[in-house]
C-alpha positions as CSV (number, residue, x, y, z in Angstrom):
1,X,-17.0,-26.2,-14.0
2,X,-20.8,-26.1,-13.8
3,X,-23.2,-28.3,-15.6
4,X,-26.0,-27.1,-17.0
5,X,-29.6,-27.9,-15.6
6,X,-30.0,-30.5,-18.6
7,X,-27.9,-32.9,-16.7
8,X,-31.2,-34.8,-15.4
9,X,-32.5,-34.9,-18.7
10,X,-29.7,-36.3,-20.2
11,X,-29.3,-38.8,-17.6
12,X,-33.2,-40.0,-18.6
13,X,-32.5,-40.2,-22.1
14,X,-29.9,-42.8,-21.6
15,X,-31.6,-44.9,-18.8
16,X,-35.1,-43.8,-17.3
17,X,-34.2,-45.2,-14.1
18,X,-30.1,-43.9,-13.9
19,X,-28.5,-41.8,-11.3
20,X,-25.4,-40.2,-11.1
21,X,-23.9,-42.9,-8.9
22,X,-24.4,-45.3,-11.6
23,X,-22.5,-43.7,-14.2
24,X,-19.7,-44.7,-12.2
25,X,-20.0,-48.3,-11.2
26,X,-16.8,-50.3,-11.9
27,X,-14.6,-47.0,-12.7
28,X,-11.3,-46.1,-10.8
29,X,-13.3,-43.0,-10.0
30,X,-15.9,-44.0,-7.9
31,X,-13.9,-43.1,-4.8
32,X,-14.0,-39.8,-5.2
33,X,-18.0,-40.1,-4.7
34,X,-17.3,-40.0,-1.3
35,X,-16.0,-36.8,-1.4
36,X,-19.2,-35.2,-2.7
37,X,-22.2,-33.5,-1.1
38,X,-24.6,-36.1,-0.8
39,X,-27.4,-34.8,-3.0
40,X,-30.4,-36.6,-4.6
41,X,-31.3,-35.2,-8.3
42,X,-35.2,-35.6,-9.2
43,X,-37.1,-34.3,-11.7
44,X,-39.0,-32.1,-9.4
45,X,-35.8,-30.6,-7.9
46,X,-33.1,-30.4,-10.4
47,X,-33.9,-26.9,-11.1
48,X,-34.2,-26.0,-7.8
49,X,-30.8,-27.4,-6.7
50,X,-29.5,-25.5,-9.9
51,X,-30.9,-22.0,-8.7
52,X,-29.2,-22.4,-5.5
53,X,-25.9,-21.9,-7.3
54,X,-26.6,-18.4,-7.5
55,X,-25.3,-17.7,-4.4
56,X,-22.9,-20.9,-4.1
57,X,-19.4,-19.9,-4.2
58,X,-17.0,-23.1,-5.3
59,X,-13.6,-23.0,-5.2
60,X,-12.3,-27.0,-5.8
61,X,-13.7,-28.8,-9.5
62,X,-14.5,-31.9,-8.3
63,X,-12.7,-34.8,-10.9
64,X,-16.0,-36.3,-11.4
65,X,-16.9,-33.7,-14.1
66,X,-15.1,-34.8,-16.7
67,X,-16.0,-38.3,-16.5
68,X,-19.9,-37.1,-16.5
69,X,-18.9,-34.7,-20.1
70,X,-17.3,-37.7,-21.1
71,X,-20.7,-40.3,-20.2
72,X,-23.2,-38.0,-22.3
73,X,-21.6,-35.5,-23.7
74,X,-22.8,-32.5,-21.7
75,X,-22.6,-29.0,-22.6
76,X,-21.2,-27.4,-19.9
77,X,-19.5,-24.0,-19.0
78,X,-16.4,-23.8,-17.6
79,X,-16.0,-20.9,-15.8
80,X,-18.1,-20.3,-12.8
81,X,-18.5,-16.8,-13.1
82,X,-20.0,-17.1,-16.6
83,X,-22.6,-19.4,-15.4
84,X,-23.4,-16.5,-12.6
85,X,-23.9,-14.3,-14.7
86,X,-25.8,-16.2,-16.8
87,X,-28.0,-17.6,-14.2
88,X,-28.7,-15.0,-11.2
89,X,-31.1,-13.2,-11.1
90,X,-29.9,-10.9,-8.1
91,X,-26.9,-9.3,-10.8
92,X,-27.8,-6.0,-12.6
93,X,-26.2,-3.6,-14.3
94,X,-24.9,-1.0,-11.5
95,X,-24.7,2.9,-11.3
96,X,-22.5,4.6,-8.8
97,X,-25.7,5.0,-7.1
98,X,-26.6,1.4,-6.8
99,X,-23.4,0.0,-6.5
100,X,-22.6,2.4,-3.3
101,X,-25.8,0.5,-1.9
102,X,-24.4,-2.6,-2.6
103,X,-21.0,-1.9,-1.1
104,X,-22.6,-0.7,2.1
105,X,-24.5,-3.8,2.1
106,X,-21.7,-5.9,1.9
107,X,-19.7,-3.8,4.4
108,X,-22.7,-4.4,7.2
109,X,-23.8,-8.1,6.4
110,X,-21.5,-9.8,3.6
111,X,-24.4,-13.2,3.5
112,X,-26.9,-10.5,3.7
113,X,-25.4,-8.7,0.8
114,X,-24.9,-11.8,-0.9
115,X,-28.8,-13.0,-1.2
116,X,-29.3,-9.5,-2.0
117,X,-27.0,-8.3,-4.5
118,X,-25.0,-11.5,-5.3
119,X,-21.5,-11.6,-5.4
120,X,-19.4,-8.7,-5.2
121,X,-16.7,-10.6,-7.6
122,X,-19.8,-10.5,-11.0
123,X,-21.2,-7.4,-10.3
124,X,-21.6,-5.3,-13.5
125,X,-19.9,-1.9,-13.3
126,X,-19.0,-1.6,-16.8
127,X,-21.3,1.7,-17.2
128,X,-19.8,3.5,-14.4
129,X,-17.2,6.7,-15.0
130,X,-16.7,7.7,-11.6
131,X,-15.6,5.6,-8.5
132,X,-13.9,8.5,-6.5
133,X,-15.1,7.5,-2.9
134,X,-16.5,4.4,-3.6
135,X,-15.1,1.8,-0.8
136,X,-16.0,1.8,2.8
137,X,-13.4,1.5,5.6
138,X,-14.1,-2.0,5.9
139,X,-14.9,-3.3,2.2
140,X,-12.5,-6.6,1.6
141,X,-14.3,-8.1,-1.1
142,X,-13.6,-10.1,-4.3
143,X,-13.4,-7.5,-7.5
144,X,-10.5,-8.8,-9.5
145,X,-12.9,-9.4,-12.0
146,X,-14.5,-6.1,-12.1
147,X,-14.7,-4.5,-15.4
148,X,-13.8,-0.7,-15.0
149,X,-12.7,-0.2,-18.3
150,X,-14.9,2.6,-18.9
151,X,-13.7,4.7,-15.5
152,X,-12.4,8.0,-15.9
153,X,-12.3,9.0,-12.3
154,X,-10.9,6.9,-9.3
155,X,-9.8,9.8,-6.6
156,X,-10.4,8.8,-2.6
157,X,-11.4,4.9,-4.1
158,X,-9.6,3.0,-1.1
159,X,-8.8,5.4,1.1
160,X,-8.5,4.5,4.7
161,X,-9.7,0.9,3.4
162,X,-8.6,-2.5,4.6
163,X,-8.7,-3.5,0.9
164,X,-5.8,-5.3,-0.4
165,X,-7.4,-7.9,-3.0
166,X,-6.0,-8.5,-5.9
167,X,-6.8,-5.8,-8.9
168,X,-4.0,-7.1,-11.1
169,X,-6.0,-7.5,-14.1
170,X,-8.0,-4.4,-13.9
171,X,-8.1,-2.0,-17.2
172,X,-7.1,1.2,-15.8
173,X,-6.5,2.5,-19.5
174,X,-9.2,5.6,-19.2
175,X,-8.8,6.7,-16.0
176,X,-7.5,10.5,-15.4
177,X,-8.0,10.9,-11.7
178,X,-5.8,9.0,-9.2
179,X,-5.9,11.1,-6.4
180,X,-5.8,9.6,-3.4
181,X,-6.9,6.5,-4.4
182,X,-4.7,4.7,-1.6
183,X,-4.0,7.1,0.6
184,X,-3.8,5.7,4.0
185,X,-4.9,1.9,2.8
186,X,-3.7,-1.5,3.9
187,X,-3.3,-1.8,0.0
188,X,0.3,-4.0,-1.1
189,X,-1.2,-5.9,-4.2
190,X,0.0,-6.4,-7.7
191,X,-0.7,-3.3,-10.2
192,X,2.6,-3.6,-12.2
193,X,0.9,-4.0,-15.1
194,X,-1.8,-1.6,-15.1
195,X,-2.1,0.7,-18.4
196,X,-2.0,4.3,-16.6
197,X,-1.1,6.2,-19.7
198,X,-4.3,8.8,-19.7
199,X,-3.7,9.8,-15.5
200,X,-3.2,13.1,-15.1
201,X,-3.5,13.2,-11.2
202,X,-1.3,11.1,-8.5
203,X,-1.6,13.7,-5.8
204,X,-1.5,11.4,-2.7
205,X,-2.0,8.3,-4.7
206,X,0.0,5.9,-2.0
207,X,0.6,8.5,1.0
208,X,0.5,7.0,4.1
209,X,-0.5,3.9,2.9
210,X,1.6,0.3,2.9
211,X,2.3,0.2,-1.0
212,X,5.2,-1.3,-1.9
213,X,5.4,-2.8,-5.2
214,X,6.6,-2.3,-8.6
215,X,5.4,0.2,-10.7
216,X,8.7,0.8,-12.6
217,X,7.2,0.4,-15.7
218,X,4.2,2.5,-15.7
219,X,4.0,5.3,-18.3
220,X,3.0,8.5,-16.5
221,X,4.0,10.7,-19.3
222,X,0.1,12.6,-18.8
223,X,0.5,13.1,-15.4
224,X,0.7,17.0,-14.0
225,X,-0.1,16.4,-10.0
226,X,2.3,14.4,-7.9
227,X,2.0,16.4,-4.9
228,X,2.2,14.3,-1.6
229,X,2.5,11.3,-4.3
230,X,4.4,9.1,-1.5
231,X,4.1,11.0,1.1
232,X,5.1,9.6,4.7
233,X,5.2,6.1,2.7
234,X,7.3,2.9,2.8
235,X,7.5,2.8,-0.8
236,X,11.8,2.3,-1.7
237,X,10.9,1.1,-5.3
238,X,12.5,1.6,-8.9
239,X,11.0,4.4,-10.9
240,X,14.0,5.8,-12.5
241,X,12.9,5.2,-15.9
242,X,9.8,7.1,-15.3
243,X,9.1,9.9,-17.9
244,X,8.0,13.1,-15.6
245,X,8.2,15.2,-17.8
246,X,4.5,17.1,-17.8
247,X,4.5,16.9,-14.1
248,X,3.9,20.8,-12.7
249,X,4.1,20.0,-9.1
250,X,6.3,17.6,-6.9
251,X,5.6,19.7,-3.6
252,X,5.8,16.6,-0.6
253,X,6.0,14.0,-3.2
254,X,8.6,12.2,-1.0
255,X,8.2,13.9,2.7
256,X,8.9,11.5,5.2
257,X,9.8,8.6,3.3
258,X,12.3,5.8,3.0
259,X,12.8,6.6,-1.0
260,X,16.4,6.4,-1.6
261,X,16.5,5.1,-5.3
262,X,18.1,6.8,-8.4
263,X,16.0,9.3,-10.2
264,X,19.0,11.2,-11.9
265,X,17.8,10.6,-15.5
266,X,14.2,12.5,-14.4
267,X,13.0,15.5,-16.7
268,X,11.7,17.4,-14.0
269,X,11.9,20.5,-16.6
270,X,8.3,21.8,-16.3
271,X,8.1,21.2,-12.4
272,X,7.3,24.9,-10.7
273,X,6.5,23.6,-6.8
274,X,9.5,21.8,-5.4
275,X,8.3,22.7,-1.9
276,X,9.2,19.7,1.0
277,X,10.1,17.7,-1.9
278,X,12.4,15.4,0.6
279,X,11.8,17.2,3.6
280,X,12.0,14.5,6.9
281,X,13.6,11.6,4.1
282,X,16.3,9.6,3.4
283,X,17.0,10.6,-0.2
284,X,20.3,10.9,-0.7
285,X,21.1,10.4,-4.4
286,X,22.5,12.2,-7.5
287,X,20.2,15.0,-9.0
288,X,23.2,17.2,-10.2
289,X,21.9,17.3,-13.7
290,X,18.4,17.8,-13.2
291,X,17.1,20.9,-15.2
292,X,14.8,23.1,-12.2
293,X,15.2,26.1,-14.6
294,X,11.5,26.0,-14.4
295,X,10.8,25.8,-10.5
296,X,10.1,29.0,-8.7
297,X,9.0,27.3,-5.1
298,X,11.7,25.2,-3.3
299,X,11.0,26.5,0.4
300,X,11.7,23.4,2.7
301,X,12.9,21.1,0.0
302,X,15.7,19.6,1.9
303,X,15.0,20.4,5.5
304,X,15.5,17.8,7.9
305,X,16.5,15.6,5.1
306,X,19.9,13.5,4.6
307,X,20.6,14.7,1.7
308,X,24.1,16.2,0.6
309,X,24.4,15.6,-3.1
310,X,26.0,18.6,-5.8
311,X,23.4,20.7,-7.0
312,X,25.9,23.4,-8.0
313,X,25.0,23.6,-11.5
314,X,21.0,23.8,-10.8
315,X,19.7,26.4,-12.9
316,X,17.4,28.1,-9.8
317,X,17.2,31.6,-11.8
318,X,13.4,31.6,-11.4
319,X,13.1,30.2,-7.7
320,X,11.2,33.0,-5.6
321,X,10.8,31.1,-2.3
322,X,14.1,29.2,-0.8
323,X,12.6,30.0,2.9
324,X,13.8,26.9,5.0
325,X,15.4,24.8,2.0
326,X,18.1,23.2,3.8
327,X,16.7,23.8,7.5
328,X,18.4,21.5,10.2
329,X,19.6,19.5,6.7
330,X,23.2,17.9,6.4
331,X,23.9,19.7,3.5
332,X,27.1,20.9,2.8
333,X,27.5,21.5,-0.9
334,X,28.7,24.2,-3.3
335,X,26.3,26.7,-4.5
336,X,28.5,29.3,-5.0
337,X,27.4,29.4,-8.9
338,X,23.8,30.2,-8.0
339,X,22.0,33.3,-9.8
340,X,19.3,33.6,-6.5
341,X,18.5,37.1,-8.5
342,X,14.7,36.7,-8.0
343,X,14.6,34.9,-4.9
344,X,12.1,37.0,-2.5
345,X,12.6,35.3,0.7
346,X,15.7,33.1,2.1
347,X,14.3,32.7,5.9
348,X,15.7,30.1,7.8
349,X,17.2,29.0,4.5
350,X,20.6,27.7,6.7
351,X,18.9,27.9,9.5
352,X,20.7,25.1,12.2
353,X,21.9,23.2,9.0
354,X,25.7,21.9,8.6
355,X,26.5,24.2,5.4
356,X,29.1,26.7,5.4
357,X,30.2,26.9,1.7
358,X,30.7,30.3,0.0
359,X,28.0,32.0,-1.0
360,X,29.8,35.5,-1.2
361,X,29.1,36.4,-4.8
362,X,25.4,35.9,-4.4
363,X,23.1,38.3,-6.0
364,X,20.3,39.0,-3.2
365,X,19.0,42.0,-4.3
366,X,15.6,41.1,-4.4
367,X,15.2,39.2,-1.1
368,X,12.6,40.7,1.3
369,X,13.3,38.4,3.8
370,X,16.8,37.3,5.5
371,X,15.2,36.2,9.1
372,X,17.1,33.2,10.7
373,X,18.9,32.7,7.7
374,X,22.1,31.2,9.1
375,X,20.9,30.9,12.5
376,X,22.7,28.4,14.9
377,X,24.3,27.1,11.8
378,X,27.8,26.4,10.4
379,X,28.2,28.5,8.5
380,X,30.9,31.4,9.2
381,X,31.5,32.7,5.9
382,X,32.0,36.3,4.5
383,X,28.4,38.0,3.1
384,X,29.6,41.9,3.6
385,X,29.3,42.6,-0.2
386,X,25.9,41.0,-0.2
387,X,23.1,44.2,-1.4
388,X,20.8,43.9,1.3
389,X,18.9,46.8,0.2
390,X,15.4,45.6,0.0
391,X,15.5,43.3,3.3
392,X,12.8,44.3,5.4
393,X,13.3,41.3,8.3
394,X,17.1,40.2,9.0
395,X,16.5,39.5,12.4
396,X,18.5,36.6,13.9
397,X,20.5,36.5,10.8
398,X,23.3,35.3,12.2
399,X,24.4,34.0,15.6
């Protein structure tokens, strides 16, 4: 808490010779006076002392303040931030350009930044709509109380930064763009209560970062792009109840990740691109009921992954690209009933995989490229009845 600058005047009204310490003579609280920074308040210096508070950060409220209020009924401001905003001449309403200048100043010399721009915690960013690419690599200031309620673009906001501060209370309800927001960043904070209901693009959002927090309650119903969202990340949280019904692109979404949680009830009926979705991943959960009827590209979808689940009932009739789909994978499930009539390329589809299922009845009449399709795989099945009239490259198909 901070006492307003009328303190000295209030004291003089009681006794023109009074001092702060005399208020506590004979009081049990008197012993705490030894813990105070010793300041002599006079009529000539009290305003200056208050002015200094423009760049003094206080983290511990002294027990004496309540007693002063009790003795003299002095009006107080209970929050340092409130006091600081009212009294600091350094604070200004920032636009995008001036904020970047202030951030650059902080990264170069925090102390000089305090003197020039004030504390980052109290910067007024309420008028800024675009915070894309905002932070530098070395920024780690306190921005927990920023008013970002007007921001619509946070693309690459913390990309490659060491920032790991508290932004749990941010109002991001108007943000539409979150692409690369925490890409390769050190951020691991709590953002579980963020309202992301207006977000449309979360591509690369946590890729190559350290984030593994709770985002189970996020409303992602307006997101259309989750391309590389958890690419090469440690994320393994519960996202089973996410509404992904509007997502069009899930390419590389879990590439190289440790993610292995239940997403069996996801509505992926609008997803067009699933290429590299689980490549190099540990994912091996039930996705047997997924509706992939609109998916066109499954290139490398399970290549070099641990996946070996049941996808026998998938409707893949719109898929055009299955190249490398199970390349070097553990998959050996039943695909005998798949409708692959629109697939153009099956290059390396099962190359070096454990697959040896029955695909004898597949309609491959649209396939042009079958090169390396079963190369160095376990497959020994009969494909003698396949219609390969359109195939132009069948090099190393078997072997």
